[in-house]
C-alpha positions as CSV (number, residue, x, y, z in Angstrom):
1,M,113.7,0.8,118.6
2,S,114.9,2.9,115.7
3,Q,112.5,3.8,112.8
4,Y,115.1,2.1,110.5
5,Q,115.4,-1.2,112.5
6,E,113.3,-3.1,110.0
7,I,115.4,-1.8,107.1
8,R,118.6,-2.6,109.0
9,T,117.5,-6.1,109.6
10,A,116.7,-6.6,105.9
11,L,120.0,-5.1,104.8
12,E,122.0,-7.3,107.3
13,A,120.2,-10.4,106.0
14,R,120.8,-9.4,102.3
15,L,124.5,-8.7,103.2
16,A,124.9,-12.2,104.7
17,F,123.3,-13.7,101.6
18,L,125.5,-11.8,99.2
19,Q,128.7,-12.6,101.2
20,H,127.8,-16.3,101.0
21,R,126.9,-16.1,97.3
22,I,130.1,-14.3,96.4
23,A,132.1,-16.9,98.3
24,E,130.4,-19.6,96.3
25,L,131.0,-17.9,93.0
26,E,134.7,-17.4,93.8
27,V,135.1,-21.1,94.5
28,A,133.3,-21.8,91.2
29,L,135.5,-19.4,89.3
30,R,138.6,-20.8,90.7
31,R,137.4,-24.3,89.8
32,S,136.8,-23.0,86.2
33,D,140.6,-22.4,85.9
34,G,141.0,-26.2,85.3
35,P,141.3,-28.1,82.1
36,R,139.3,-26.8,79.1
37,A,136.9,-28.8,77.0
38,Q,138.4,-30.0,73.8
39,D,135.2,-29.5,71.7
40,F,134.7,-25.9,70.5
41,E,131.1,-25.8,71.5
42,D,131.8,-27.1,75.0
43,H,134.5,-24.6,75.4
44,A,132.2,-21.8,74.2
45,N,129.6,-22.9,76.8
46,E,132.3,-23.0,79.6
47,V,133.4,-19.5,78.7
48,D,129.9,-18.2,78.7
49,G,129.3,-19.8,82.1
50,E,132.4,-18.2,83.5
51,E,131.4,-14.8,82.1
52,V,127.9,-15.1,83.7
53,M,129.5,-16.1,87.0
54,Q,131.9,-13.2,86.9
55,A,129.1,-10.7,86.1
56,L,127.1,-12.1,89.0
57,D,130.1,-11.8,91.2
58,D,130.7,-8.2,90.1
59,S,127.1,-7.1,90.6
60,G,126.9,-8.8,94.0
61,R,130.1,-7.0,95.1
62,K,128.5,-3.7,94.0
63,E,125.3,-4.4,95.9
64,L,127.4,-5.5,98.9
65,T,129.3,-2.2,98.9
66,E,126.1,-0.3,98.7
67,I,124.6,-2.2,101.6
68,E,127.8,-1.7,103.7
69,A,127.6,2.0,103.0
70,A,124.0,2.2,104.1
71,L,124.7,0.4,107.3
72,A,127.7,2.7,108.0
73,R,125.3,5.7,107.4
74,M,122.9,4.2,110.0
75,D,125.8,3.8,112.5
76,A,126.9,7.4,111.8
77,G,123.3,8.7,112.2
78,T,123.2,10.1,108.6
79,Y,121.0,7.3,107.1
80,G,117.9,8.8,105.5
81,I,119.5,12.1,104.7
82,C,120.0,13.1,101.1
83,E,123.8,13.5,100.4
84,R,123.1,16.2,97.8
85,T,120.2,18.3,99.3
86,G,120.6,17.5,103.0
87,K,116.9,16.8,103.2
88,R,115.3,13.8,104.8
89,I,114.7,10.9,102.4
90,P,111.0,9.7,102.7
91,L,110.7,6.5,104.6
92,A,108.6,5.0,101.8
93,R,111.6,5.5,99.4
94,L,114.0,3.9,101.9
95,K,111.7,0.9,102.3
96,A,111.6,0.5,98.5
97,I,115.3,1.3,98.0
98,P,117.1,0.7,101.3
99,T,120.5,1.8,100.0
100,A,119.1,5.2,98.6
101,R,121.5,8.0,99.2
102,Y,119.4,10.7,97.6
103,T,115.9,12.2,97.6
104,I,114.2,11.8,94.2
105,P,115.0,15.4,93.2
106,G,118.6,14.9,94.5
107,A,119.0,11.7,92.4
108,D,117.7,13.5,89.3
109,D,120.8,15.7,89.3
110,D,122.7,12.8,87.8
111,D,120.9,13.2,84.5
């Protein structure tokens, strides 16, 4: 059993959850294309709700992409290796942030 099996299982579960959640949000967003409330306040609340749903959808898609990339790295045998330094990412960091692509010093290079 791979040292990353527990992380893989958690990533796959999160991926399934996000796929389901995104599908629900897409249905809700399509439904919101219907008739608008006549009252200004009701209309403002509808718009706010749609913006929140869209933001959730966008953040879910970003996380989904990160998870898919992590799973692809696992399949390729490069998971746990910093993309900047080539050094091994500590297991504790990967357990805390399973989609981590960098060691902490490698991540600091973004600043």
